Steps between C-alpha positions, in 0.01 A plus 500: 500500500124454504271786601324445826121475469321824591398512861125462536320774687290338773128558460304652785138411578289745694129513580312822568138527612238773466168529682257644245417256222347773279816707524712193419295447184566861395867465595538191281317660207259341256605137448806576717633738232672721760682198643614390153628855437685493832658167408613642166639823646684352799570139412309322776215251499183588689230249591174604661278276712222660699645783706858378461757590235815288466809661351794305357824638361830656595531671838499855358219426254272346764567792736413751227184312397386487864549875543314573176205278591473618861516868405252461214263319737528793743419740216196291402381512861496880463250463212755575230445281192816319390549444128766308306703818444503560875661159551773595252552840666515335843770256385697785342479720810581234759781351288673839497412596858412211736399742777247689283140512623259452211201636693672840534536508123188332363257644756605861437202600288491820297143632514352602166133566408452187294382148570701362209802390699704544815831670441778385732880485479639167379868536594714649776605790275138571405412512871789741564380711204146533637627578850738760355218671308309524828796649688685718246389793283729397212560134413705385202445140385765360265488156338397288200159473339236293675612575857186699586668842530232694314203280587555516877569875482170544314318292762648712781404818313137393452488387863626843617240671283214288636614560859513875422870516589551686170267698274647395170700224328737594218643225278775602260755351262770636270404459135843463346416409141222760480739782575401709801498845346297752699407696190245236399136571568356263765276318252783432260730380775238275657448328165874434479556384856177308563657158412769560764242583768280199420666265757408747776138506385499119488625469858245758615213315333617180667446661840187709446170457325516650151229759574655608832847533348371694198302735724802575719716563191239737354486693828880521514515305826710241315729643235699298248745723313841505332790614716540820295167622641643508854720803431403815685255325734499451876316188609348537847289229672588262217631148450727520197646200313776536243516174304777387261725758664810353335386688189497838677797726436693666782309825445162324498579306818604815684189678370276217619655471845462873561125493416416334832291725724359478852327178615610316187674174419704404195586149385753466220538166321733375231737240366850643454591217260227597250555868410366623164675837511704609196870415508695749709203588721539405866207336675365727772411191706857368496629845595237542774610169652844650560403860577215429746626187679604688817177698546321347800146583388539310172480119498644278227356149462678261266326207331661200331379226267404305814218755548344441157130436560381451143460175309774254611653519152575872549772422753655244264490756216678759720764239591552409133554862396738557793705200386509637145618842622778338706612300196506816288709691754870430435703393804707782635859415587 
């Protein structure tokens, strides 16, 4: 018996029009690069003539492309510059959630004292994360690398400092390989843990002028320190970030959480799949997820590989490693 030929999906043709020719040019990108990206991501063809864009493809694909273009045009009309990455993020967001409103995500600017860039959420989970930091005193962000957990927390911390909502920003990380023994003198310990704190300095320098950041660090207004240095302190009027929290032990996590004083916020970030703790040591972040889940004043925000906002290859790398881990794990019967 011969196989029946595959049924052809009927192509849909739809034309959409926009008023502002300058905004259309920005929407299309240089040499229509944004439209070519849209075609590649969705699988439609887009032709532009004057103020009209003609979409051709499957019903679902044309509908998605129309929503992406119309919402990006609305964002452009609010004086938000749209780049190639924004087109990719828009496709990703609206593919997963057709009712999402991009303007509520992309136009939510985090104010920082630098003209280098505008920091905004680029996914629904990033938007939830920023809103949660505004509303809750303790927020715990869990997910893979590249999802903006630390970077957005840093931006919110600097913003709170500039607006005088807090008097101090404290950035801390466990330094697993250095060995967090309190008997070390500060100078000796700093030399050992400095490589582990470097990513926090890098993110800070990305948001503030070098001189301003250095001055605030020297005055103690911004403090970057290993987690061991938090013991015995009470942090009032502070915005505290614990990064790489999957490498904190149960004792360290409890110690950190109980440092929070009046008028303070804490954001804890980590990737529970990437712990560097010695064998037999339980991750304080994994334990906190179970112990604290029913406390109303604490908000957990979970990120996935769909929230990765680094180079496009990063997401593919994460996927490749996840596939390898699944292949390594024997099937349980």
